[in-house]
C-alpha positions as CSV (number, residue, x, y, z in Angstrom):
1,M,-21.4,-19.2,0.3
2,S,-19.6,-22.5,1.0
3,T,-17.8,-23.0,4.3
4,P,-14.0,-23.6,3.8
5,T,-12.2,-26.4,5.5
6,G,-8.6,-26.4,6.8
7,N,-7.5,-28.3,3.7
8,T,-9.2,-25.9,1.3
9,P,-6.6,-24.0,-0.9
10,V,-6.8,-20.3,-0.2
11,I,-6.8,-19.6,-4.0
12,Q,-8.4,-21.9,-6.6
13,L,-8.6,-20.8,-10.2
14,H,-9.9,-22.9,-13.1
15,D,-9.7,-21.8,-16.7
16,L,-9.9,-18.2,-15.6
17,A,-10.1,-15.5,-18.4
18,K,-10.5,-11.8,-18.5
19,T,-11.2,-9.9,-21.8
20,Y,-11.5,-6.1,-22.1
21,E,-13.3,-4.5,-24.9
22,T,-11.9,-1.2,-26.1
23,G,-14.1,0.0,-28.9
24,E,-14.1,-2.8,-31.5
25,V,-10.9,-4.3,-30.2
26,E,-10.9,-7.2,-27.7
27,V,-7.9,-7.4,-25.3
28,K,-7.5,-10.9,-23.8
29,A,-5.5,-9.9,-20.6
30,V,-5.8,-13.3,-18.9
31,R,-6.3,-16.5,-20.9
32,G,-7.4,-19.8,-19.3
33,V,-5.4,-19.6,-16.1
34,T,-5.6,-22.6,-13.7
35,L,-3.8,-22.3,-10.4
36,E,-4.0,-23.4,-6.8
37,I,-2.3,-21.7,-3.9
38,Q,-2.3,-23.4,-0.5
39,R,-2.3,-21.8,2.9
40,G,1.1,-20.7,4.1
41,E,2.6,-20.4,0.7
42,F,4.8,-17.4,-0.4
43,V,4.3,-17.1,-4.2
44,A,5.8,-14.6,-6.7
45,I,3.8,-13.9,-9.9
46,M,6.3,-12.6,-12.5
47,G,6.0,-11.3,-16.0
48,A,6.8,-8.4,-18.2
49,S,4.5,-5.5,-18.8
50,G,1.4,-6.8,-20.6
51,S,1.8,-10.3,-19.3
52,G,-1.5,-10.3,-17.4
53,K,0.0,-10.4,-13.9
54,S,-1.6,-7.1,-12.8
55,T,-5.0,-8.1,-14.2
56,L,-4.7,-11.4,-12.4
57,M,-3.8,-9.6,-9.2
58,N,-6.9,-7.4,-9.5
59,I,-9.1,-10.4,-9.9
60,L,-7.4,-12.2,-6.9
61,G,-8.0,-9.0,-4.9
62,C,-11.7,-8.9,-5.8
63,L,-11.1,-5.5,-7.5
64,D,-12.2,-6.9,-10.8
65,Q,-14.3,-9.9,-12.0
66,P,-13.2,-12.5,-14.5
67,T,-15.0,-12.7,-17.8
68,S,-15.2,-16.5,-17.5
69,G,-13.8,-19.4,-15.4
70,I,-13.9,-20.2,-11.7
71,Y,-12.3,-18.3,-8.8
72,L,-12.7,-19.6,-5.3
73,L,-11.2,-17.5,-2.5
74,D,-10.9,-19.5,0.7
75,G,-13.6,-21.8,-0.7
76,V,-16.0,-19.0,-1.6
77,G,-17.1,-18.6,-5.3
78,V,-16.3,-15.0,-6.3
79,A,-18.1,-14.9,-9.7
80,G,-21.5,-13.3,-9.5
81,L,-21.0,-11.5,-6.2
82,N,-22.3,-8.0,-6.1
83,R,-20.2,-5.0,-5.1
84,K,-21.2,-5.1,-1.5
85,Q,-20.4,-8.8,-1.2
86,L,-17.0,-8.3,-2.9
87,A,-16.2,-5.5,-0.5
88,M,-17.1,-7.7,2.5
89,L,-14.9,-10.5,1.1
90,R,-12.0,-8.1,0.5
91,N,-12.3,-6.6,4.0
92,G,-12.6,-10.0,5.7
93,K,-10.0,-12.1,3.8
94,L,-7.5,-9.9,2.1
95,G,-4.7,-7.4,3.0
96,F,-3.1,-5.2,0.3
97,V,0.4,-3.8,0.0
98,F,1.3,-1.6,-3.0
99,Q,4.4,0.0,-4.5
100,S,3.2,3.4,-3.5
101,F,2.6,3.4,0.3
102,N,-0.8,5.2,0.0
103,L,-0.4,6.6,3.6
104,L,-2.4,9.7,4.8
105,A,0.3,12.4,5.2
106,R,-1.4,14.3,8.1
107,T,-2.1,11.2,10.3
108,S,0.2,9.2,12.5
109,A,1.4,5.7,11.8
110,L,-1.1,4.4,14.4
111,E,-4.0,6.3,12.8
112,N,-3.0,5.0,9.3
113,V,-3.1,1.5,10.5
114,E,-6.4,1.9,12.3
115,L,-8.2,3.0,9.2
116,P,-9.1,-0.5,7.7
117,I,-10.8,-1.5,11.0
118,F,-12.7,1.8,11.1
119,Y,-14.1,1.3,7.6
120,S,-14.7,-2.4,7.7
121,Q,-15.8,-2.8,11.3
122,P,-17.2,0.5,12.4
123,L,-18.7,-1.0,15.6
124,V,-15.3,-2.0,17.0
125,S,-14.5,0.2,19.9
126,L,-11.7,2.8,19.8
127,R,-9.8,0.9,22.5
128,T,-9.9,-2.4,20.6
129,R,-9.1,-0.7,17.3
130,R,-6.1,1.0,18.8
131,Q,-4.8,-2.2,20.5
132,R,-5.0,-4.1,17.2
133,A,-3.2,-1.3,15.4
134,V,-0.4,-1.2,18.0
135,Q,0.0,-5.0,17.7
136,A,0.3,-4.7,13.9
137,L,2.9,-2.0,14.1
138,E,4.8,-4.0,16.8
139,K,4.8,-7.0,14.4
140,V,6.5,-5.0,11.7
141,G,9.1,-3.5,14.2
142,L,7.5,0.0,14.5
143,G,6.2,-0.1,18.0
144,D,8.3,2.9,18.9
145,R,7.0,5.0,15.9
146,L,3.3,5.1,16.7
147,A,3.0,8.9,16.7
148,H,5.3,9.6,13.8
149,H,3.8,11.0,10.5
150,P,4.9,9.5,7.2
151,S,7.1,12.5,6.4
152,Q,9.1,11.7,9.6
153,L,9.9,8.2,8.4
154,S,12.1,6.6,5.8
155,G,10.7,4.8,2.7
156,G,11.3,1.4,4.4
157,Q,9.5,2.5,7.5
158,Q,6.6,3.8,5.5
159,Q,6.3,0.5,3.7
160,R,6.3,-1.2,7.1
161,I,3.3,0.9,8.1
162,A,1.6,-0.1,4.9
163,I,2.3,-3.8,5.7
164,A,0.9,-3.3,9.2
165,R,-2.2,-1.7,7.7
166,A,-2.6,-4.8,5.5
167,L,-2.3,-7.1,8.6
168,V,-4.6,-5.3,11.0
169,N,-7.8,-7.0,9.9
170,R,-6.0,-10.4,10.2
171,P,-6.4,-11.5,6.6
172,E,-6.3,-15.0,5.1
173,L,-4.1,-13.7,2.4
174,V,-1.7,-10.7,1.8
175,L,-1.4,-9.4,-1.8
176,A,1.7,-7.4,-2.5
177,D,2.0,-5.5,-5.8
178,E,5.7,-4.5,-6.5
179,P,6.2,-3.8,-2.8
180,T,9.9,-2.9,-3.2
181,G,9.5,-0.9,-6.4
182,N,10.2,2.5,-4.7
183,L,13.0,1.2,-2.3
184,D,16.7,1.0,-2.5
185,T,18.6,-2.3,-2.4
186,R,19.2,-2.5,1.4
187,T,15.7,-1.4,2.2
188,S,14.3,-3.9,-0.3
189,I,16.2,-6.7,1.5
190,E,14.7,-5.5,4.8
191,I,11.2,-5.5,3.5
192,M,11.6,-9.0,1.9
193,G,13.0,-10.2,5.3
194,L,9.8,-8.9,6.9
195,F,7.6,-10.7,4.4
196,Q,9.6,-13.9,5.0
197,E,9.1,-13.5,8.8
198,L,5.3,-13.0,8.2
199,N,5.1,-16.0,6.0
200,D,7.1,-18.1,8.5
201,S,4.4,-17.2,11.0
202,G,1.7,-18.7,8.8
203,I,0.5,-15.8,6.6
204,T,-0.1,-16.6,2.9
205,I,1.5,-14.1,0.6
206,I,1.2,-13.5,-3.1
207,M,3.6,-11.0,-4.6
208,I,3.6,-9.4,-8.0
209,T,7.0,-8.4,-9.3
210,H,9.0,-8.1,-12.5
211,E,12.3,-8.5,-10.7
212,L,13.8,-11.9,-10.6
213,D,16.1,-11.0,-7.7
214,I,13.0,-10.1,-5.6
215,A,11.0,-13.2,-6.7
216,A,14.0,-15.2,-5.5
217,Y,13.0,-14.6,-1.8
218,C,9.7,-16.4,-2.4
219,K,9.1,-20.2,-2.0
220,R,7.3,-20.5,-5.4
221,I,7.6,-18.6,-8.7
222,V,4.8,-18.4,-11.3
223,V,5.7,-16.8,-14.6
224,M,3.1,-15.3,-16.9
225,R,3.3,-14.3,-20.6
226,D,0.5,-13.1,-22.9
227,G,-2.1,-13.8,-20.2
228,Q,-1.1,-17.4,-19.6
229,I,1.1,-19.2,-17.0
230,I,4.2,-20.5,-18.8
231,S,6.0,-21.9,-15.7
232,D,5.2,-22.7,-12.1
233,S,8.0,-24.1,-9.9
234,R,9.3,-24.3,-6.4
235,N,12.2,-22.1,-5.7
236,E,15.0,-24.4,-4.8
237,N,17.6,-21.6,-4.4
238,R,15.6,-19.3,-2.2
239,R,17.4,-16.1,-0.9
240,H,17.2,-15.5,2.8
241,A,17.0,-11.8,3.5
242,H,18.2,-11.8,7.1
243,Q,21.4,-13.6,6.1
244,E,22.0,-11.1,3.4
245,R,21.3,-8.2,5.7
246,A,23.9,-9.6,8.2
247,T,26.4,-9.9,5.4
248,L,25.8,-6.3,4.4
249,D,26.2,-5.1,8.0
250,Q,29.5,-7.0,8.4
251,A,30.8,-5.5,5.1
252,E,29.9,-2.0,6.2
253,Q,31.5,-2.5,9.6
254,S,34.7,-3.8,8.0
255,A,34.8,-0.8,5.7
256,K,34.5,1.6,8.6
257,L,37.4,-0.1,10.5
258,A,39.6,-0.2,7.4
């Protein structure tokens, strides 16, 4: 495997394609995608159902392999890696956040966040594992909820646990798949504010969404249709979640005083 340099894009795709065969029918889910994502970017990949965005996300997350083309993750060629090598690459480079929080109901927030370290780095001591999990939960504002179980927490808090879990192995890249899909408007703003904070601290984030108002929080918007990228632009009118949250708080306070 090649050794990346500080100037190496975290994602490099060249003429990437993915074709599924269902019986005698070929489905071309991704068609000749070429894309670079630099360290520290916050990118939304948008598209309607069937546009290829979820297939592309699975390839970026090393959950699926392209049929053809080149994919370099942090300078490492992904094509041809076996299952064990792909798992090592995922565990060492990537953090995942999904629409469904995928938390274990009978374990605490702290134990949920510890799990990725336990599975990927079994020789790490319990003390170190716990320290890293506490730090990740503090980073997402849940340092006072370590012992709480998912059923004792709101949807937004559960998603924060999921984000802490994604961060605990200190990934190069966080992949978020419709992370606000199960949340109300206010909570969605809070979660996007957290993503903006994490990105401002240097973490690279790629987010799949079909909602333009959610993509508007990102620095760059890539739009897919029929397996191809049809537009790729900087977001010049970026929404700022903390400003919007402050405005909502002021409006609610005014309503209470009225």
